[in-house]
MARTIDO-797401 format. One record per residue (C-alpha): residue number from 1; residue in one letter; x, y, z. Coordinates in nm, 2 decimals, always signed. Last residue first. Example, Ala and Ser with C-alpha at 12.3 -4.5 7.8 and 13.67 -1.06 7.14 Angstrom:
2
+-----+----+--------+--------+--------+
!   i ! aa !   east !  north !     up !
+-----+----+--------+--------+--------+
!   2 !  S !  +1.37 !  -0.11 !  +0.71 !
!   1 !  A !  +1.23 !  -0.45 !  +0.78 !
+-----+----+--------+--------+--------+
This chain:
90
+-----+----+--------+--------+--------+
!   i ! aa !   east !  north !     up !
+-----+----+--------+--------+--------+
!  90 !  V !  +4.09 !  +0.81 !  +2.42 !
!  89 !  T !  +3.81 !  +0.59 !  +2.30 !
!  88 !  R !  +3.47 !  +0.74 !  +2.24 !
!  87 !  Q !  +3.13 !  +0.58 !  +2.30 !
!  86 !  S !  +2.86 !  +0.72 !  +2.07 !
!  85 !  G !  +2.75 !  +0.39 !  +1.90 !
!  84 !  L !  +2.68 !  +0.20 !  +2.22 !
!  83 !  D !  +2.51 !  +0.50 !  +2.39 !
!  82 !  K !  +2.15 !  +0.38 !  +2.38 !
!  81 !  T !  +2.23 !  +0.00 !  +2.41 !
!  80 !  P !  +2.11 !  -0.04 !  +2.78 !
!  79 !  S !  +1.80 !  +0.17 !  +2.69 !
!  78 !  V !  +1.70 !  +0.42 !  +2.96 !
!  77 !  W !  +1.37 !  +0.40 !  +3.14 !
!  76 !  N !  +1.27 !  +0.72 !  +3.33 !
!  75 !  Q !  +0.91 !  +0.72 !  +3.20 !
!  74 !  S !  +0.87 !  +0.36 !  +3.29 !
!  73 !  M !  +0.74 !  +0.03 !  +3.14 !
!  72 !  V !  +0.52 !  +0.16 !  +2.87 !
!  71 !  Q !  +0.24 !  -0.09 !  +2.81 !
!  70 !  P !  +0.19 !  -0.23 !  +2.46 !
!  69 !  R !  -0.18 !  -0.27 !  +2.35 !
!  68 !  H !  -0.38 !  -0.57 !  +2.47 !
!  67 !  S !  -0.48 !  -0.91 !  +2.33 !
!  66 !  F !  -0.13 !  -1.04 !  +2.23 !
!  65 !  V !  -0.17 !  -1.39 !  +2.09 !
!  64 !  I !  +0.14 !  -1.61 !  +2.05 !
!  63 !  K !  +0.12 !  -1.89 !  +1.80 !
!  62 !  R !  +0.16 !  -2.26 !  +1.80 !
!  61 !  K !  +0.20 !  -2.55 !  +1.55 !
!  60 !  I !  +0.44 !  -2.39 !  +1.29 !
!  59 !  F !  +0.57 !  -2.67 !  +1.07 !
!  58 !  G !  +0.92 !  -2.72 !  +0.93 !
!  57 !  V !  +1.16 !  -2.73 !  +0.64 !
!  56 !  I !  +0.93 !  -2.84 !  +0.36 !
!  55 !  E !  +1.14 !  -2.82 !  +0.04 !
!  54 !  Y !  +1.03 !  -2.65 !  -0.28 !
!  53 !  E !  +1.18 !  -2.71 !  -0.62 !
!  52 !  V !  +1.28 !  -2.47 !  -0.90 !
!  51 !  D !  +1.46 !  -2.55 !  -1.23 !
!  50 !  D !  +1.13 !  -2.67 !  -1.40 !
!  49 !  D !  +0.98 !  -2.32 !  -1.36 !
!  48 !  D !  +1.23 !  -2.20 !  -1.62 !
!  47 !  N !  +1.27 !  -1.82 !  -1.60 !
!  46 !  K !  +1.65 !  -1.77 !  -1.65 !
!  45 !  S !  +1.70 !  -2.05 !  -1.91 !
!  44 !  E !  +1.56 !  -1.86 !  -2.21 !
!  43 !  P !  +1.78 !  -1.55 !  -2.15 !
!  42 !  D !  +2.10 !  -1.75 !  -2.19 !
!  41 !  D !  +2.39 !  -1.55 !  -2.03 !
!  40 !  I !  +2.32 !  -1.71 !  -1.69 !
!  39 !  M !  +2.33 !  -2.06 !  -1.84 !
!  38 !  A !  +2.67 !  -2.01 !  -2.00 !
!  37 !  D !  +2.82 !  -1.87 !  -1.67 !
!  36 !  D !  +2.71 !  -2.18 !  -1.47 !
!  35 !  H !  +2.38 !  -2.21 !  -1.29 !
!  34 !  Q !  +2.37 !  -2.50 !  -1.04 !
!  33 !  R !  +2.07 !  -2.73 !  -1.07 !
!  32 !  K !  +1.75 !  -2.79 !  -0.88 !
!  31 !  N !  +1.72 !  -2.43 !  -0.76 !
!  30 !  K !  +1.58 !  -2.40 !  -0.41 !
!  29 !  K !  +1.27 !  -2.24 !  -0.25 !
!  28 !  S !  +1.23 !  -2.32 !  +0.13 !
!  27 !  M !  +0.89 !  -2.40 !  +0.28 !
!  26 !  V !  +0.74 !  -2.35 !  +0.62 !
!  25 !  G !  +0.41 !  -2.54 !  +0.67 !
!  24 !  L !  +0.13 !  -2.38 !  +0.88 !
!  23 !  P !  -0.07 !  -2.59 !  +1.14 !
!  22 !  P !  -0.45 !  -2.61 !  +1.11 !
!  21 !  S !  -0.54 !  -2.50 !  +1.37 !
!  20 !  L !  -0.27 !  -2.31 !  +1.55 !
!  19 !  D !  -0.24 !  -2.38 !  +1.92 !
!  18 !  T !  -0.23 !  -2.10 !  +2.17 !
!  17 !  V !  +0.04 !  -1.92 !  +2.36 !
!  16 !  K !  -0.06 !  -1.62 !  +2.57 !
!  15 !  G !  +0.02 !  -1.26 !  +2.57 !
!  14 !  D !  +0.17 !  -0.97 !  +2.76 !
!  13 !  L !  +0.34 !  -0.69 !  +2.57 !
!  12 !  R !  +0.60 !  -0.46 !  +2.74 !
!  11 !  Q !  +0.73 !  -0.13 !  +2.60 !
!  10 !  N !  +1.06 !  +0.04 !  +2.70 !
!   9 !  G !  +1.26 !  -0.12 !  +2.41 !
!   8 !  V !  +1.07 !  -0.43 !  +2.30 !
!   7 !  T !  +0.98 !  -0.66 !  +2.59 !
!   6 !  L !  +0.77 !  -0.97 !  +2.51 !
!   5 !  T !  +0.60 !  -1.14 !  +2.80 !
!   4 !  V !  +0.45 !  -1.49 !  +2.78 !
!   3 !  S !  +0.15 !  -1.68 !  +2.94 !
!   2 !  N !  +0.08 !  -2.04 !  +2.87 !
!   1 !  G !  +0.25 !  -2.21 !  +3.16 !
+-----+----+--------+--------+--------+
């Protein structure tokens, strides 16, 4: 249902999913026109607010609320990726 568990390393966070009121919009900033080499060299064209547009790409309708501090899973816990960088090939 509404309960979730997030594991980060050897720590576990328990939380619940709740609705956001009001929802948040996610926007992406884009340039209206492509800059060629002549426009990049022109200092007046670099900071034009008319060249920027924003597009709504999604909405965030829910959030996860963690009400307690992280719990340590075990004192003897070993990360599965701990030795990835130190593996030697013979």
